[in-house]
Each structure stands twice: as structure tokens, then as C-alpha cells.
C-alpha positions in Angstrom: -8.0 47.3 62.9 -9.0 43.6 63.1 -6.8 40.9 64.5 -6.5 39.1 61.1 -5.3 42.3 59.4 -2.3 42.7 61.8 -1.6 39.0 62.0 -1.6 38.8 58.2 0.6 41.9 57.9 3.3 40.9 60.4 3.4 37.3 59.2 3.7 38.4 55.6 6.6 40.8 56.4 8.4 38.1 58.3 8.0 35.6 55.5 9.6 38.0 53.0 12.6 38.7 55.2 13.2 34.9 55.5 12.5 34.0 51.9 13.9 36.8 49.8 17.4 35.3 49.2 16.0 32.2 47.6 13.4 34.3 45.7 16.3 36.2 44.0 17.6 32.9 42.6 14.2 31.7 41.6 13.4 34.9 39.6 16.8 34.8 37.8 16.3 31.2 36.8 12.8 31.9 35.5 14.0 34.9 33.5 16.6 32.6 31.8 19.6 34.1 33.6 22.3 32.3 35.7 22.0 33.4 39.3 24.9 35.2 40.9 25.3 32.3 43.3 26.0 30.0 40.4 27.8 32.3 38.0 30.4 33.6 40.4 33.4 32.9 38.2 35.4 36.1 38.6 36.5 38.4 41.3 33.8 41.0 40.6 31.0 38.4 40.8 32.5 36.9 43.9 32.6 40.2 45.7 29.0 40.8 44.6 27.9 37.5 46.0 29.8 38.1 49.3 28.0 41.4 49.7 24.7 41.1 51.6 22.9 43.1 49.0 23.3 40.4 46.4 20.7 38.2 48.1 18.4 40.9 49.5 18.0 42.9 46.3 14.4 43.9 45.8 13.5 43.1 49.4 12.3 46.6 50.4 9.2 46.7 48.3 8.1 43.2 49.3 8.7 43.7 53.0 6.3 46.7 53.0 4.1 45.6 50.2 3.8 41.9 51.1 2.8 42.8 54.6 -0.1 44.8 53.2 -0.8 42.1 50.6 -0.9 39.4 53.3 -3.2 41.5 55.5 -5.6 42.1 52.6 -5.4 38.4 51.7 -6.4 37.0 55.1 -9.0 39.7 55.8 -10.6 39.1 52.3 -10.4 35.3 52.8 -12.0 35.3 56.2 -14.8 37.6 55.1 -15.4 35.7 51.9 -15.6 32.4 53.8 -18.2 33.9 56.1 -20.3 35.0 53.1 -20.0 31.6 51.5 -21.0 29.8 54.8 -22.9 31.9 57.3 -22.6 29.1 59.9 -18.9 29.8 60.4 -18.1 31.3 63.8 -14.3 31.3 63.6 -12.9 31.4 60.0 -9.5 30.5 61.3 -10.8 27.1 62.2 -13.3 26.1 59.4 -13.4 22.4 60.1 -17.0 22.0 59.0 -16.7 24.0 55.8 -16.4 22.2 52.5 -13.0 22.4 50.8 -14.5 23.8 47.6 -15.8 26.9 49.6 -12.3 27.3 51.2 -10.8 27.3 47.7 -13.3 29.9 46.4 -12.7 32.1 49.5 -8.9 31.8 48.9 -9.3 32.8 45.3 -11.4 35.8 46.3 -8.6 36.8 48.7 -6.1 36.5 45.9 -8.1 38.8 43.6 -8.4 41.3 46.4 -4.7 41.2 47.3 -3.8 41.8 43.6 -4.3 45.6 44.3 -1.0 45.4 46.2 0.6 42.3 44.8 0.8 43.5 41.2 3.0 46.6 41.7 4.9 44.9 44.5 5.8 41.9 42.3 6.7 44.1 39.3 9.1 46.2 41.4 10.6 43.2 43.1 11.1 41.4 39.8 12.7 44.4 38.2 15.0 45.1 41.2 16.2 41.5 41.3 17.1 41.4 37.6 18.5 44.9 37.3 22.3 44.7 36.8 23.0 48.3 37.7 25.2 48.8 40.8 23.4 50.0 43.9 19.9 49.6 42.4 17.0 49.6 45.0 13.3 49.0 44.9 12.8 52.8 45.1 15.0 53.4 42.1 13.1 50.8 40.1 9.8 52.3 41.1 10.9 55.7 39.9 12.1 54.2 36.6 8.8 52.5 36.0 6.8 55.7 36.7 9.2 57.8 34.6 9.0 55.5 31.6 5.4 54.1 31.8 3.5 56.4 34.2 1.7 55.4 37.4 -0.3 52.8 35.4 3.0 51.1 34.5 3.2 49.8 38.1 0.4 47.4 37.0 2.2 46.1 34.0 1.5 42.3 33.7 -1.4 42.8 36.1 -3.7 40.4 34.2 -1.5 37.3 34.5 -0.6 38.4 38.1 -4.2 38.4 39.0 -4.8 35.0 37.5 -1.8 33.6 39.3 -2.9 35.0 42.6 -6.5 33.8 42.3 -5.6 30.2 41.4 -2.6 30.1 43.7 -4.3 31.4 46.9 -7.2 29.2 46.2 -4.9 26.2 46.5 -3.0 27.9 49.3 -5.9 27.9 51.8 -7.4 24.7 50.4 -4.1 22.7 50.9 -3.5 24.1 54.3 -6.9 23.2 55.6 -6.8 19.8 53.9 -3.5 19.0 55.4 -4.7 20.1 58.9 -7.7 17.7 58.5 -5.4 14.8 57.4 -3.2 15.3 60.5 -6.0 15.9 62.9 -5.9 13.7 66.0 -8.5 12.9 68.7 -5.8 12.4 71.2 -4.5 15.1 73.4 -1.8 17.0 71.7 1.1 18.9 73.3 1.9 22.5 72.3 5.0 21.3 70.5 3.0 18.8 68.5 0.5 21.4 67.5 3.3 23.8 66.5 5.0 21.1 64.4 1.7 20.3 62.7 1.2 24.0 61.8 4.7 24.2 60.5 4.3 21.1 58.4 0.9 22.1 57.0 2.0 25.6 56.2 5.1 24.3 54.4 3.1 21.8 52.3 0.6 24.6 51.5 3.4 26.7 50.2 4.7 24.0 47.9 1.3 23.1 46.6 0.5 26.7 45.9 3.6 27.3 43.8 3.4 24.0 42.0 -0.1 25.0 40.8 0.9 28.3 39.4 4.6 28.1 38.5 4.1 28.2 34.7 2.0 31.4 35.1 4.6 32.9 37.4 7.4 32.1 34.9 5.6 33.9 32.1 4.8 36.8 34.4 8.5 37.1 35.3 9.6 37.1 31.7 6.9 39.5 30.7 8.0 42.0 33.4 11.7 41.4 32.8 11.3 42.7 29.2 10.6 46.2 30.6 14.2 46.5 31.7 14.9 47.0 28.0 12.8 50.2 28.1 15.4 52.0 30.2 17.2 54.6 28.1 20.6 53.0 28.8 19.4 49.6 27.7 17.3 50.5 24.7 18.7 51.3 21.2 17.8 54.8 20.0 15.9 53.3 17.1 13.8 51.0 19.3 10.5 52.3 20.6 9.1 51.3 24.0 5.8 50.2 22.3 7.6 47.3 20.6 8.3 45.8 24.1 4.7 46.3 25.2 3.4 44.6 22.1 4.3 41.1 23.3 1.6 39.4 25.3 1.7 36.7 28.0 0.6 34.1 25.4 3.4 35.1 23.0 6.0 35.0 25.8 4.8 31.4 26.7 4.8 30.3 23.1 8.3 31.7 22.5 9.6 30.1 25.7 8.1 26.7 24.7 9.5 26.6 21.2 13.0 27.9 22.2 13.5 26.0 25.5 10.9 23.2 25.7 8.2 22.4 28.3 10.7 22.2 31.1 11.3 25.9 31.0 7.9 26.4 32.7 9.2 24.7 35.8 12.7 26.0 35.9 13.5 27.1 39.4 10.7 25.1 41.0 13.1 23.2 43.2 14.6 26.4 44.7 11.1 27.9 44.9 9.7 24.8 46.7 12.5 25.0 49.4 11.7 28.7 49.9 8.0 28.1 49.9 8.2 25.4 52.6 10.3 27.5 54.9 8.5 30.8 54.4 5.0 29.4 54.6 5.7 27.2 57.6 7.0 30.2 59.5 4.3 32.5 58.1 1.3 30.2 59.1 2.9 29.6 62.5 3.2 33.3 63.0 -0.3 34.0 61.8 -1.9 31.4 64.0 0.1 32.5 67.1 -0.7 36.2 66.5 -4.4 35.5 66.0 -4.6 33.6 69.3 -2.7 36.4 71.0 -4.7 39.3 69.5 -8.0 37.6 70.0 -7.3 36.5 73.6 -4.9 39.2 75.0 
């Protein structure tokens, strides 16, 4: 397989391992729940926090899934950029390409990666919010298939696709824009180059999430509602179809009237910290792997 596939896969998996603890908190804040790290007021909750599983819940699906997602993302982005500008020789260094084309290529990469991101995000979200003891990504996946069938893995797929297209458009756009702003004609040491990549990658992560955070909040709440479909959580008189009836627009409208506009950005602070760390490491890993794989 191509170098950008493996560089994308490995950098994506590493990013999830680093960022999953903060992602658990972000998802719980978006869903309107108090995170375990804040709500530890009794012995049971404290022991749950002290357990390593409290902050890695839902990591299994993203580690495998996000690696594949990131691989598809970078491959689709690089190929799309070449289609948009045939003069490109090295898509990892598109200095002469307009930023609008970079945004479009990033959006195309986001749509392509949706094939993996939609089920991965759904399983991760459900696993992080499920209060059952010992729940895992695999347990959640089985529950979804059992209650909704295989198509159920793509529940909330429409808003996930919109989030990915917009978000990854800004992801590549902001990374390249930041690299151009920090470009220097002077000779740079390896440490300076590394610091620039880390800085630009971290900023790209923050810009990306800031651009799509309201969409992500609605997606989280939409997918969190499906936990009510589990037999142990659903009243016998309530049919699963009642939960499916609520659309993304209705979720957003309900959240706005009940909690105000600020609800759409609840958890953005935690997410920004996570985004900076994860994407700084992820871009640095990707850039290093691309150089290593292309010039062994």
C-alpha cells in the first residue's frame, strides 16, 4: 500500500491513544452529563475514576477505526488535490496550490473517510456514555446490531458526514495556511522544523473543532438517545421508533430552547486542549512517517 495510507493509519491510531481520556469528558459534556472526573462525590465514583477504564472507555473502536479513517482521509485528500491541480508533484508540500483547493480536497477526504468514521463515532459515543459496568466497544457494537441491524451502525450518518466534510476542509486548510505563515527563508534546524509542525498541527486541530463543534454536539446527543433503546433502559410501553423519530434539527432546536446558545459550545475548552495535543502529535507522526517511507 502507499506511504500516505500507512502514515495516515499509524498517526491516527497514535492520536486516539493520546486523546481518548479528554474525548470521554468532551462527549459527556456535550450529552448534558457531568463527567466522572467532575462528579466523583462518593466512593463508588471515586473508585471508577481511579480505574484506568474510566478514561479509556470506548477507545478500542477508535484505535482500530480511526487508524483506517485517517488512512482513507489522507489518501483521499492527496488524490483529490492532484485532481484539482495537476501541477502538484508532492501533495504533502502544496505550497503553490490555492487554499480554496486545499479546503475542497480536505472536504472530499472527509466525505470519503465517513465510511469508517460514522460507525466508529457511533460506537465510541455509545461506549463512553453507557453506564453499564464493564461495557466495551464490542458490547456496544453487538447491542446496536441487535436492536437496529447492521444499518444501525450508520445512525446519525448524515450529520456525521456534514461534520467531517466541513471539519476536514478546515483541517487541511488551516494546517497549510499556518505553515505558510510560519515559513522562513532562513536555514531552519531540525528542532525548529519539528516545533513548527507541532504548532501548525495543534492549531489545525483547534480550528477544525471550532468550525464544527455545534454539529458535533447535535450528533452526540442524537446518538446518545439510542441508549434508551436498550431493553433494560426502555419502558415496555415505549417503542424504538419514537426515539428514531427525532431529527438532528429537532435535537438542535430542543437544546437551544432548553439550554440556550452556549450549549452548542459546551465542552469546547476540553476539546481544544485535546485537539491541540492530538493533532500536533498526529501531524508530526504523519510528516515523519511520510519522509521515512518515501525515502527509506
